[in-house]
C-alpha positions as CSV (number, residue, x, y, z in Angstrom):
1,X,10.8,-5.4,-8.2
2,X,13.2,-2.5,-7.6
3,X,14.7,0.1,-10.0
4,X,18.2,1.2,-9.2
5,X,18.5,4.9,-8.6
6,X,17.4,8.5,-9.0
7,X,19.8,11.3,-10.1
8,X,19.6,15.0,-10.1
9,X,21.9,17.9,-11.0
10,X,21.7,21.7,-10.9
11,X,23.9,24.6,-12.2
12,X,22.7,28.0,-10.8
13,X,24.2,31.1,-9.3
14,X,20.8,32.2,-8.0
15,X,19.8,29.1,-5.9
16,X,20.9,27.3,-2.8
17,X,21.9,24.3,-4.9
18,X,22.3,21.9,-2.0
19,X,18.8,22.6,-0.6
20,X,17.3,22.5,-4.1
21,X,18.9,19.1,-4.7
22,X,17.6,17.9,-1.3
23,X,14.0,18.6,-2.3
24,X,14.5,17.2,-5.8
25,X,15.7,13.9,-4.2
26,X,12.5,13.8,-2.2
27,X,10.6,13.7,-5.4
28,X,12.8,10.9,-6.7
29,X,12.8,8.9,-3.4
30,X,10.7,6.1,-5.0
31,X,13.6,5.2,-7.2
32,X,15.9,4.2,-4.3
33,X,15.8,4.2,-0.5
34,X,19.1,2.6,0.5
35,X,21.3,5.6,0.6
36,X,21.3,9.3,-0.5
37,X,24.0,11.9,-1.2
38,X,24.7,15.4,-2.4
39,X,27.9,16.8,-3.9
40,X,28.5,20.5,-4.6
41,X,31.1,22.6,-6.3
42,X,32.0,26.3,-6.2
43,X,34.5,26.6,-9.1
44,X,37.5,25.4,-7.0
45,X,36.6,22.4,-5.0
46,X,34.0,19.6,-4.5
47,X,32.2,18.9,-1.2
48,X,30.2,15.8,-0.6
49,X,27.9,14.3,2.0
50,X,26.4,10.8,1.8
51,X,24.6,8.5,4.2
52,X,22.6,5.3,4.5
53,X,18.8,5.5,4.4
54,X,16.3,7.9,2.9
55,X,16.8,11.5,2.1
56,X,15.1,12.7,5.3
57,X,17.3,10.4,7.4
58,X,20.5,11.4,5.8
59,X,20.3,15.2,5.7
60,X,19.8,17.9,8.3
61,X,20.3,21.6,8.3
62,X,23.8,21.0,9.8
63,X,24.8,18.5,7.0
64,X,23.4,20.7,4.2
65,X,25.0,24.0,5.4
66,X,28.6,23.1,4.4
67,X,27.5,22.1,0.9
68,X,28.1,25.4,-0.7
69,X,28.6,26.4,-4.3
70,X,26.6,26.9,-7.5
71,X,26.7,23.3,-8.9
72,X,25.3,20.2,-7.3
73,X,24.4,16.6,-8.0
74,X,22.3,14.3,-5.9
75,X,21.6,10.6,-5.8
76,X,19.1,8.1,-4.3
77,X,20.3,4.5,-4.4
78,X,18.9,1.1,-4.7
79,X,21.8,-1.3,-5.2
80,X,22.0,-3.5,-8.3
81,X,25.8,-3.9,-8.6
82,X,27.6,-3.6,-5.2
83,X,26.1,-4.2,-1.8
84,X,24.1,-1.8,0.2
85,X,27.0,-0.2,2.2
86,X,28.0,3.3,3.1
87,X,31.1,3.0,0.9
88,X,28.9,2.5,-2.1
89,X,26.7,5.5,-1.4
90,X,26.8,8.2,-4.1
91,X,27.8,10.7,-5.4
92,X,31.2,9.0,-5.7
93,X,34.2,11.4,-5.8
94,X,37.4,10.3,-7.6
95,X,40.7,11.9,-8.5
96,X,42.9,14.4,-6.8
97,X,43.3,18.2,-6.7
98,X,44.6,18.3,-10.3
99,X,41.7,16.3,-11.7
100,X,38.7,15.6,-9.6
101,X,35.1,14.7,-10.4
102,X,32.0,13.2,-8.8
103,X,29.4,10.9,-10.3
104,X,25.8,9.8,-9.7
105,X,24.6,6.8,-11.8
106,X,21.2,5.2,-12.6
107,X,21.6,1.9,-14.4
108,X,23.8,-1.1,-14.6
109,X,27.0,-1.8,-16.5
110,X,27.3,-5.4,-17.7
111,X,31.0,-5.3,-18.5
112,X,32.0,-3.7,-15.2
113,X,34.0,-6.6,-14.0
114,X,36.3,-6.5,-17.0
115,X,36.8,-2.8,-16.7
116,X,37.4,-3.1,-13.0
117,X,40.2,-5.6,-13.5
118,X,41.7,-3.3,-16.2
119,X,41.7,-0.2,-14.0
120,X,43.2,-2.1,-11.1
121,X,46.0,-3.2,-13.4
122,X,46.6,0.4,-14.3
123,X,46.9,1.3,-10.6
124,X,43.5,2.7,-9.8
125,X,42.2,1.9,-6.4
126,X,38.6,1.5,-5.3
127,X,36.9,2.3,-2.1
128,X,33.7,0.3,-2.8
129,X,32.3,-2.3,-5.2
130,X,29.8,-0.5,-7.4
131,X,29.9,-0.3,-11.2
132,X,29.4,3.5,-10.7
133,X,32.9,3.8,-9.2
134,X,34.1,1.8,-12.2
135,X,32.5,4.4,-14.6
136,X,34.0,7.3,-12.6
137,X,37.6,5.9,-12.7
138,X,37.2,4.9,-16.4
139,X,36.4,8.6,-17.2
140,X,39.3,9.7,-15.0
141,X,41.7,7.4,-16.8
142,X,40.5,8.2,-20.3
143,X,42.5,10.4,-22.7
144,X,41.3,13.9,-23.6
145,X,42.0,17.5,-23.3
146,X,38.8,18.3,-21.4
147,X,36.0,16.5,-19.5
148,X,33.8,16.1,-22.5
149,X,36.5,14.3,-24.5
150,X,37.2,12.1,-21.5
151,X,33.5,11.3,-21.0
152,X,32.9,10.6,-24.7
153,X,35.9,8.3,-24.8
154,X,34.8,6.4,-21.7
155,X,31.2,5.8,-22.7
156,X,32.3,4.1,-25.9
157,X,33.7,1.4,-23.7
158,X,30.6,1.0,-21.4
159,X,28.1,-1.7,-22.1
160,X,24.7,-1.5,-20.4
161,X,22.4,1.1,-18.9
162,X,23.5,4.5,-17.6
163,X,22.0,7.9,-17.0
164,X,24.7,9.9,-15.3
165,X,25.1,13.3,-13.7
166,X,28.8,14.3,-13.3
167,X,30.2,17.2,-11.3
168,X,33.6,18.9,-11.6
169,X,34.7,22.0,-9.8
170,X,33.7,24.1,-12.8
171,X,30.8,22.3,-14.5
172,X,27.9,19.9,-14.6
173,X,27.5,17.1,-17.2
174,X,24.6,14.8,-18.1
175,X,25.0,11.6,-20.0
176,X,22.6,9.0,-21.2
177,X,23.5,5.6,-22.7
178,X,23.0,5.0,-26.5
179,X,19.9,2.8,-25.9
180,X,18.2,5.3,-23.5
181,X,17.4,2.5,-21.1
182,X,16.8,4.9,-18.1
183,X,15.1,8.3,-18.4
184,X,16.9,11.7,-18.0
185,X,15.5,15.1,-18.7
186,X,16.7,18.7,-18.9
187,X,15.1,21.8,-17.4
188,X,15.6,25.4,-16.5
189,X,15.3,27.3,-13.2
190,X,15.9,31.0,-12.5
191,X,18.6,31.5,-15.2
192,X,20.1,28.1,-14.3
193,X,19.8,24.6,-15.5
194,X,18.7,21.3,-14.0
195,X,18.8,17.6,-15.0
196,X,16.8,14.8,-13.4
197,X,15.7,11.2,-13.7
198,X,12.0,12.3,-14.0
199,X,10.0,15.4,-14.7
200,X,8.3,15.1,-11.3
201,X,11.5,16.4,-9.7
202,X,11.4,19.5,-11.8
203,X,7.8,20.1,-10.8
204,X,8.6,19.9,-7.1
205,X,11.3,22.6,-7.3
206,X,9.6,24.9,-9.7
207,X,11.8,24.2,-12.7
208,X,10.5,24.2,-16.3
209,X,10.9,21.1,-18.4
210,X,12.9,21.7,-21.6
211,X,13.4,18.3,-23.2
212,X,14.7,14.8,-22.6
213,X,18.3,14.0,-22.8
214,X,18.6,12.0,-26.0
215,X,20.1,8.5,-26.0
216,X,23.9,8.7,-26.4
217,X,23.9,12.4,-25.7
218,X,26.4,14.2,-23.5
219,X,25.4,17.6,-22.2
220,X,27.9,20.1,-20.7
221,X,26.6,22.9,-18.5
222,X,29.0,25.6,-17.3
223,X,29.6,29.4,-17.3
224,X,29.1,29.4,-21.1
225,X,25.7,27.8,-20.9
226,X,24.5,24.5,-22.3
227,X,26.4,22.6,-25.0
228,X,25.0,19.4,-26.5
229,X,27.1,16.6,-28.0
230,X,24.7,14.2,-29.7
231,X,25.1,10.5,-29.8
232,X,25.0,8.2,-32.8
233,X,21.6,6.9,-34.2
234,X,21.0,3.3,-33.4
235,X,18.8,0.8,-31.6
236,X,16.7,2.2,-28.8
237,X,15.8,0.4,-25.6
238,X,13.9,2.5,-23.0
239,X,12.9,0.2,-20.2
240,X,9.1,-0.4,-20.6
241,X,8.8,-0.8,-16.8
242,X,9.3,3.0,-16.5
243,X,5.8,3.2,-17.9
244,X,4.4,0.2,-16.0
245,X,5.8,0.8,-12.5
246,X,9.0,2.6,-11.9
247,X,8.3,6.3,-12.7
248,X,5.9,8.3,-10.7
249,X,2.5,8.7,-12.3
250,X,2.8,12.5,-12.4
251,X,6.0,12.2,-14.5
252,X,6.1,12.7,-18.3
253,X,8.2,10.5,-20.6
254,X,8.3,11.0,-24.3
255,X,5.4,13.5,-24.0
256,X,3.2,11.0,-22.3
257,X,1.9,11.4,-18.7
258,X,2.5,8.1,-16.9
259,X,-0.9,8.2,-15.2
260,X,-2.7,8.2,-18.6
261,X,-0.5,5.5,-19.9
262,X,-1.3,3.3,-17.0
263,X,-5.0,4.0,-17.4
264,X,-4.7,2.9,-21.0
265,X,-3.0,-0.4,-19.8
266,X,-6.0,-1.1,-17.6
267,X,-8.4,-0.3,-20.5
268,X,-6.4,-2.7,-22.7
269,X,-6.7,-5.4,-20.0
270,X,-10.5,-4.9,-20.0
271,X,-10.6,-5.3,-23.8
272,X,-8.4,-8.4,-23.8
273,X,-9.6,-10.1,-20.6
274,X,-13.1,-8.9,-19.7
275,X,-14.9,-10.8,-17.0
276,X,-18.3,-10.2,-15.4
277,X,-17.7,-8.9,-11.9
278,X,-19.0,-6.5,-9.3
279,X,-15.9,-4.3,-8.4
280,X,-12.5,-3.4,-9.8
281,X,-9.6,-2.9,-7.4
282,X,-6.2,-1.6,-8.5
283,X,-3.5,-2.8,-6.1
284,X,-2.2,0.5,-4.6
285,X,-0.3,2.5,-5.5
286,X,1.3,1.3,-8.7
287,X,-1.8,-0.2,-10.2
288,X,-4.4,2.4,-9.1
289,X,-4.5,4.2,-12.4
290,X,-4.7,0.9,-14.3
291,X,-7.6,-0.2,-12.1
292,X,-9.4,3.0,-13.0
293,X,-8.8,2.3,-16.7
294,X,-10.2,-1.2,-16.4
295,X,-13.3,0.1,-14.7
296,X,-13.9,2.8,-17.2
297,X,-13.5,0.5,-20.2
298,X,-15.5,-2.4,-18.7
299,X,-18.2,-0.3,-17.0
300,X,-17.6,-2.2,-13.7
301,X,-17.4,0.2,-10.7
302,X,-14.0,0.8,-9.2
303,X,-13.4,0.5,-5.4
304,X,-10.6,1.1,-3.0
305,X,-10.9,-2.2,-1.3
306,X,-7.2,-2.4,-0.3
307,X,-5.6,0.3,1.8
308,X,-1.9,0.6,1.6
309,X,0.2,1.6,4.6
310,X,2.4,4.1,2.9
311,X,4.8,4.3,5.8
312,X,5.8,0.6,5.7
313,X,9.3,0.5,4.2
314,X,12.9,0.2,5.4
315,X,13.2,0.6,9.1
316,X,15.9,0.2,11.7
317,X,13.5,-1.7,14.0
318,X,13.6,-5.4,13.4
319,X,10.1,-6.9,13.6
320,X,9.5,-9.9,15.9
321,X,8.5,-13.2,14.4
322,X,4.8,-12.6,14.9
323,X,5.0,-9.3,12.9
324,X,7.3,-10.9,10.3
325,X,4.8,-13.7,9.8
326,X,2.1,-11.1,8.9
327,X,4.1,-10.4,5.7
328,X,2.0,-8.6,3.1
329,X,-0.6,-7.8,5.8
330,X,1.7,-5.1,7.0
331,X,1.6,-3.4,3.7
332,X,-2.1,-3.8,2.7
333,X,-5.3,-3.9,4.7
334,X,-8.6,-4.9,3.2
335,X,-12.0,-3.4,3.9
336,X,-14.3,-6.5,4.5
337,X,-17.4,-4.3,4.5
338,X,-16.8,-3.5,0.9
339,X,-15.5,-6.8,-0.3
340,X,-17.8,-9.5,1.3
341,X,-19.7,-11.5,-1.2
342,X,-18.3,-9.5,-4.2
343,X,-16.8,-10.7,-7.4
344,X,-13.5,-8.8,-7.8
345,X,-11.3,-7.8,-10.7
346,X,-7.9,-7.1,-9.1
347,X,-5.5,-5.2,-11.3
348,X,-1.7,-5.3,-10.5
349,X,1.4,-4.0,-12.4
350,X,3.3,-7.3,-12.6
351,X,3.9,-10.8,-11.2
352,X,7.7,-11.5,-10.8
353,X,8.5,-14.4,-8.4
354,X,4.9,-15.0,-7.5
355,X,5.5,-14.5,-3.8
356,X,3.4,-11.4,-3.1
357,X,0.3,-12.1,-5.2
358,X,-0.9,-15.2,-3.4
359,X,-0.7,-13.3,-0.1
360,X,-2.8,-10.4,-1.6
361,X,-5.4,-12.9,-2.8
362,X,-5.5,-14.7,0.6
363,X,-6.1,-11.3,2.3
364,X,-9.0,-10.6,-0.1
365,X,-10.6,-14.0,0.3
366,X,-10.3,-13.8,4.1
367,X,-12.1,-10.4,3.8
368,X,-15.0,-12.2,2.1
369,X,-14.4,-11.8,-1.7
370,X,-16.6,-14.3,-3.6
371,X,-14.4,-14.4,-6.7
372,X,-11.0,-12.9,-7.6
373,X,-9.9,-12.3,-11.2
374,X,-6.3,-11.2,-11.4
375,X,-5.4,-8.9,-14.3
376,X,-1.7,-7.9,-14.9
377,X,-0.4,-4.9,-16.8
378,X,2.9,-6.5,-17.7
379,X,3.1,-9.5,-19.9
380,X,4.6,-12.6,-18.3
381,X,8.2,-11.9,-17.1
382,X,10.3,-14.8,-18.3
383,X,13.8,-13.3,-18.4
384,X,15.9,-11.4,-15.9
385,X,17.1,-7.8,-16.3
386,X,20.8,-6.9,-16.5
387,X,20.3,-3.1,-17.0
388,X,19.6,-1.8,-13.5
389,X,16.5,-3.6,-12.3
390,X,16.9,-5.9,-9.3
391,X,14.3,-8.4,-10.5
392,X,15.3,-12.1,-10.0
393,X,17.3,-14.8,-11.6
394,X,15.5,-16.7,-14.4
395,X,15.0,-19.7,-12.1
396,X,13.1,-17.5,-9.7
397,X,10.8,-16.0,-12.3
398,X,7.4,-17.8,-12.0
399,X,6.5,-17.3,-15.7
400,X,9.8,-18.9,-16.7
401,X,8.7,-22.1,-14.9
402,X,4.9,-22.2,-15.2
403,X,2.2,-21.7,-17.7
404,X,-0.5,-19.1,-17.2
405,X,-3.0,-21.7,-16.0
406,X,-0.4,-23.1,-13.6
407,X,0.4,-19.6,-12.3
408,X,-3.4,-18.9,-11.8
409,X,-3.7,-22.1,-9.7
410,X,-0.5,-21.3,-7.8
411,X,-1.6,-17.8,-6.8
412,X,-5.1,-18.9,-5.9
413,X,-7.1,-16.8,-8.4
414,X,-10.3,-17.7,-10.2
415,X,-8.9,-16.4,-13.5
416,X,-5.7,-14.7,-14.6
417,X,-5.1,-12.5,-17.5
418,X,-1.9,-10.7,-18.7
419,X,-1.8,-7.7,-21.0
420,X,-0.3,-8.7,-24.3
421,X,2.9,-7.1,-25.6
422,X,0.9,-5.5,-28.4
423,X,-1.7,-4.2,-25.9
424,X,1.1,-2.7,-23.7
425,X,2.7,-1.0,-26.7
426,X,-0.6,0.4,-27.8
427,X,-1.2,1.8,-24.3
428,X,2.2,3.5,-24.2
429,X,1.6,5.1,-27.6
430,X,5.1,4.7,-29.1
431,X,6.5,2.2,-31.7
432,X,7.7,-1.1,-30.3
433,X,11.3,-0.5,-31.4
434,X,11.6,2.4,-28.8
435,X,11.7,-0.1,-25.9
436,X,13.6,-2.8,-24.2
437,X,11.2,-5.7,-23.9
438,X,13.9,-8.3,-23.0
439,X,12.2,-9.4,-19.7
440,X,9.3,-10.6,-21.8
441,X,11.1,-11.8,-25.0
442,X,14.7,-12.5,-24.1
443,X,15.8,-10.2,-26.9
444,X,18.4,-8.0,-25.1
445,X,19.7,-4.8,-26.7
446,X,23.3,-6.1,-26.2
447,X,24.6,-9.6,-25.5
448,X,24.7,-10.4,-21.8
449,X,25.7,-13.2,-19.5
450,X,22.8,-15.5,-18.7
451,X,23.3,-15.0,-15.0
452,X,25.1,-12.2,-13.2
453,X,25.7,-11.6,-9.5
454,X,25.2,-8.1,-8.1
455,X,28.1,-8.7,-5.8
456,X,30.5,-9.8,-8.6
457,X,32.8,-6.8,-8.1
458,X,33.1,-7.6,-4.4
459,X,34.1,-11.2,-5.3
460,X,36.7,-9.9,-7.7
461,X,38.0,-7.3,-5.2
462,X,38.6,-10.1,-2.7
463,X,41.4,-11.2,-5.0
464,X,42.9,-7.8,-4.9
465,X,43.3,-7.4,-1.1
466,X,44.8,-4.1,-0.4
467,X,43.5,-2.5,-3.6
468,X,40.7,-0.7,-1.6
469,X,41.7,2.6,-0.1
470,X,40.1,5.5,1.8
471,X,40.3,7.7,-1.3
472,X,40.1,7.2,-5.0
473,X,43.5,8.6,-5.9
474,X,45.5,6.7,-8.5
């Protein structure tokens, strides 16, 4: 399962804003590894550099040096709408010398196709096929005497999830959708201001956390300081998977350290699904904290029986068939000396398609485990996500097709236990109505199509041949 993106923005006359953004994107690299980019502004013009790959692959001293100014935004991408191509890398710059802006987006807009068609009819041209470029051109086309008015008008027409950082030659703007699906926070640094997807990015650059951007809020940061334009009260829908998996364990959301929330999930699993065993193993790294919580609550010792190769990821080197056949073995390596003859409780964050878990169990059995009892922090995932998580179609979700006993048999475990929705909410420590739980319940914050294609805009664009251009000028 993948989350869409990480965003960052800074306004400071006392910092090298491009370099600061570079290091903040390092802290947010877990949120997207397909492309990275930085845009800067100096009061007169916007400069941008983007590329495919991770932050360290995209930027060098030579590419950072021209990114001058006192305002910057940055982006790490995992594609959810629009393919993984250089043209879809962000920040995306739209407009012309009279009215220009850049945008970086975390989330997914469910009415992007309709808005795309409308903007094309108005004469707006698109370089790529992402919903982020649709948002940018929608803001550009909106009525208003200033950027705040244009942004506020545009977001009333957006349906879905969006945490945005927006750059103009003179200012920085932060926007969060009315449901608050994706996190976004505000901080200070050396008489300047920063916004970021997670607090861990603030920690890495020495910034101080101030508060979270509220759902529906627009924040303007310029030479006059920070101005907040609150949103309307309404239903909230923070994605629960930020707590389970997406956010880094050293980040804080709604005042709760993610590591402690994940420990509490493991403890809840021990209360709901205790089993007599010899060792507890948290599948690294996302379930390490939950494994510790299960061990503490159950009194069963915790062990690091699986070692994760943290350098396995996207690579430009294509594996040969033998290496490809190893599959999960490339990512995890067991320690047979610790596992042989032992009864294991194996804690993981989720089971989505059911393709990885059987391989993990096979690895552990081959290492000599006597029993394997799977415990899962997320309740059964029965419905797809349309708000920025590249999960699966409903037909691909194993819990939509099989019962828990059938899943247990399919993955090859001795027993299988999922944390209940009630247990999950208790672990997080906030009321249930703060969250989007649609992947478990099918109750989406807004109506959505039952199936949507991440390449839908590319399909539509094929009918508008010639509508793509090298710039985003109207």
